[in-house]
C-alpha positions in Angstrom: -128.7 30.9 -100.0 -125.4 31.9 -101.7 -123.9 35.1 -103.2 -121.8 35.1 -106.4 -119.7 38.2 -106.9 -118.2 38.3 -110.4 -115.5 40.2 -112.2 -113.3 40.0 -115.3 -109.6 40.6 -116.1 -107.3 40.8 -119.1 -110.0 42.3 -121.2 -107.5 43.9 -123.6 -107.2 41.8 -126.7 -103.6 40.7 -126.8 -102.4 37.7 -128.9 -101.3 34.7 -126.8 -103.0 35.8 -123.6 -106.2 34.7 -121.9 -109.3 36.7 -121.0 -110.6 35.7 -117.6 -114.0 35.8 -116.0 -114.9 34.5 -112.6 -117.0 34.6 -109.5 -116.6 33.9 -105.8 -119.4 31.9 -104.2 -120.0 33.1 -100.6 -122.4 31.2 -98.4 -124.8 33.7 -97.0 -124.5 32.3 -93.5 -120.8 33.2 -93.6 -121.2 36.5 -95.4 -121.5 38.8 -92.4 -118.5 37.2 -90.7 -116.4 37.4 -93.8 -117.3 41.0 -94.3 -116.4 41.8 -90.7 -113.1 40.0 -91.1 -112.1 42.0 -94.2 -113.2 45.2 -92.4 -110.8 44.2 -89.5 -108.0 43.5 -91.9 -108.4 46.8 -93.6 -108.4 48.6 -90.2 -105.3 46.7 -89.1 -103.5 47.8 -92.3 -104.4 51.4 -91.6 -106.8 51.9 -94.5 -109.3 54.7 -94.3 -113.0 53.7 -94.4 -113.4 55.2 -97.9 -110.3 53.7 -99.4 -111.1 51.5 -102.4 -109.2 48.3 -102.1 -108.2 46.5 -105.4 -105.4 44.2 -106.5 -103.7 47.3 -107.8 -102.6 50.0 -107.1 -101.5 49.8 -103.5 -103.4 52.2 -101.1 -101.4 55.2 -100.0 -99.2 54.5 -97.0 -98.7 50.8 -97.6 -95.4 49.3 -98.7 -95.3 46.6 -101.3 -94.8 43.9 -98.6 -97.6 45.3 -96.4 -100.0 45.4 -99.4 -99.0 41.9 -100.4 -99.6 40.7 -96.9 -103.1 42.3 -96.8 -104.1 40.6 -100.0 -102.8 37.3 -98.7 -104.8 37.7 -95.5 -108.0 38.4 -97.5 -107.5 35.3 -99.6 -107.0 33.2 -96.5 -110.2 34.8 -95.0 -112.2 33.6 -98.0 -110.8 30.1 -97.6 -111.7 30.1 -93.9 -115.2 31.1 -94.7 -115.8 28.3 -97.1 -115.9 30.4 -100.2 -115.5 28.8 -103.6 -114.0 30.2 -106.8 -115.4 29.6 -110.3 -113.2 30.7 -113.2 -113.4 30.8 -117.0 -110.5 31.5 -119.5 -110.5 31.9 -123.3 -107.5 32.7 -125.5 -107.9 36.2 -127.1 -106.8 34.8 -130.4 -110.0 32.7 -130.4 -112.3 34.9 -128.5 -112.5 37.7 -131.0 -114.5 40.7 -129.6 -113.6 41.0 -125.9 -117.1 42.3 -125.0 -118.7 39.3 -126.6 -116.2 37.0 -125.0 -117.0 38.5 -121.6 -120.7 37.9 -122.1 -120.0 34.3 -122.9 -117.9 34.2 -119.8 -120.9 35.4 -117.8 -123.0 32.7 -119.4 -120.5 30.0 -118.5 -119.8 31.1 -114.9 -123.5 31.6 -114.2 -124.4 28.2 -115.6 -121.6 26.6 -113.6 -122.9 28.4 -110.5 -126.3 27.0 -111.2 -124.8 23.5 -111.4 -122.9 24.0 -108.2 -126.0 25.2 -106.4 -128.0 22.2 -107.7 -125.4 19.9 -106.3 -125.5 21.7 -102.9 -129.3 22.0 -103.0 -129.0 25.8 -102.5 -130.2 28.9 -104.3 -128.3 32.0 -105.1 -127.9 35.5 -106.4 -125.4 36.8 -109.0 -123.8 40.2 -108.6 -122.0 41.3 -111.8 -119.3 44.0 -111.6 -120.8 47.0 -113.4 -119.3 47.8 -116.8 -120.2 49.5 -120.0 -119.9 47.3 -123.1 -120.5 48.2 -126.7 -124.1 49.1 -127.2 -124.8 48.6 -123.5 -125.8 45.0 -124.2 -125.2 43.8 -120.6 -128.6 45.0 -119.4 -130.5 42.9 -121.9 -128.0 40.1 -121.4 -128.7 39.7 -117.7 -132.4 40.1 -118.2 -132.2 37.2 -120.7 -130.3 35.1 -118.1 -133.2 35.5 -115.7 -136.0 35.0 -118.1 -134.6 32.5 -120.5 -131.3 31.0 -119.2 -128.4 29.9 -121.4 -128.2 28.1 -124.7 -126.0 25.1 -124.3 -124.4 23.1 -127.2 -126.4 20.2 -128.5 -129.6 21.3 -126.8 -132.6 22.6 -128.7 -134.0 24.9 -126.1 -132.2 27.1 -123.5 -131.5 25.8 -120.0 -133.2 27.8 -117.3 -131.0 28.8 -114.4 -133.6 27.9 -111.8 -131.3 27.9 -108.8 -130.4 31.6 -109.4 -133.1 33.9 -108.1 -131.6 37.2 -109.3 -129.0 39.0 -111.4 -127.8 42.4 -110.2 -124.9 44.9 -110.5 -122.2 45.7 -108.0 -119.2 48.1 -108.0 -116.0 48.5 -106.2 -116.5 50.2 -102.8 -120.1 49.1 -102.4 -119.2 45.9 -100.6 -116.0 44.3 -99.3 -116.8 41.4 -101.5 -116.2 43.5 -104.7 -112.6 44.0 -103.3 -112.4 40.3 -102.7 -113.3 39.2 -106.2 -111.1 41.9 -107.8 -108.1 40.6 -105.7 -108.8 37.0 -106.6 -109.4 37.4 -110.4 -106.6 39.9 -110.8 -104.2 37.6 -108.8 -105.1 34.7 -111.2 -104.6 37.0 -114.2 -101.2 38.1 -113.0 -100.0 34.6 -112.5 -101.4 33.4 -115.8 -99.8 36.3 -117.6 -96.4 35.5 -116.0 -96.7 32.1 -117.8 -98.2 33.5 -121.1 -95.4 36.1 -121.3 -92.7 33.7 -120.3 -91.6 36.0 -117.4 -89.1 33.6 -115.9 -88.0 35.9 -113.1 -91.6 35.9 -111.7 -92.4 32.3 -112.2 -91.7 31.2 -108.7 -93.9 34.0 -107.3 -96.7 33.2 -109.7 -96.7 29.5 -108.7 -96.8 30.5 -105.1 -99.7 32.8 -105.7 -101.6 30.1 -107.5 -100.9 27.7 -104.7 -102.5 30.2 -102.3 -105.6 30.4 -104.6 -105.9 26.7 -105.1 -108.0 25.8 -102.0 -110.7 28.2 -103.2 -111.5 26.5 -106.5 -114.8 24.6 -106.5 -114.2 20.8 -106.1 -116.5 17.8 -105.6 -116.6 15.9 -102.4 -113.1 16.8 -101.2 -111.4 15.7 -104.4 -108.1 17.3 -105.2 -108.8 17.8 -108.9 -110.8 20.8 -110.2 -113.8 20.1 -112.5 -114.7 22.5 -115.3 -117.3 24.1 -113.0 -114.3 25.3 -110.9 -112.0 26.1 -113.8 -113.3 26.2 -117.4 -111.1 26.4 -120.5 -113.1 27.7 -123.5 -113.6 26.4 -126.1 -113.5 22.8 -125.2 -112.2 21.8 -128.6 -109.3 23.9 -130.1 -108.7 23.0 -133.7 -105.5 25.0 -134.3 -102.5 23.1 -133.0 -100.6 26.2 -131.9 -103.5 27.5 -129.9 -104.2 24.1 -128.5 -100.7 23.9 -127.3 -101.2 27.2 -125.3 -104.1 25.6 -123.5 -102.2 22.5 -122.6 -99.2 24.5 -121.5 -101.5 26.6 -119.2 -103.1 23.5 -117.7 -99.6 22.1 -116.9 -98.5 25.3 -115.4 -101.6 25.4 -113.1 -100.9 21.8 -112.1 -97.6 22.9 -110.7 -99.5 25.0 -108.2 -102.0 22.3 -107.3 -104.8 23.4 -109.6 -105.3 20.2 -111.5 -108.0 20.5 -114.1 -110.2 17.6 -114.9 -111.2 19.1 -118.2 -109.8 17.7 -121.4 -109.2 20.4 -124.1 -109.4 18.4 -127.3 -107.8 19.1 -130.7 -110.3 17.6 -133.1 -110.0 19.2 -136.5 -113.6 18.0 -137.4 
């Protein structure tokens, strides 16, 4: 049995930037140990039990370096506990409505989680970070994932996510794993934004942060490259050359940090 804690980042619709959605797969046999390790790291950093830990802002009493070290230690703890990261990105210029894009991100990550579970011959539960979207469509959306599955391109009927036995909500502070996924996805967002915004002064730090995240990405059989299950660029075909160039540039940036995508983002005008 596995747990998949999910979260989004960069939801604000800004031209030239990417919306992110992702989940961290936690083997249930390692979950208690990981939770205890994060609890210890929090205590060692001097955090009060009711302090809500996120990527930002820094908890009261922690310097920038202390907070950075705490987040680094939490990332390392996830790696040590055999957790795996599944991520999805889409350019805002192509995504349109951010709420709709987030729901599509949920579809993609949940389907890839199902695929990963199938390969591992395991079952799992999905825990979505609670949010309020336009018209509160998320409730029905998750019910649909459980009852019907996802509609994949070129398939007449939806694909059932048979390896996932439940879709539920979570919120920051209700588990140490909500802090973990917030730190992971927000770290990824910060690094990608450094690239997208051409913030040259932060580029070295961004590459270093991505290198720290790299071991977490889902890979097959010890391969160094990352399949689209681990990191998915959406859509797979980008017809507008300028937008396509942004996807290729992001892939090249990620490769600098050891996140080498196997996915080919095509530029087929037809």
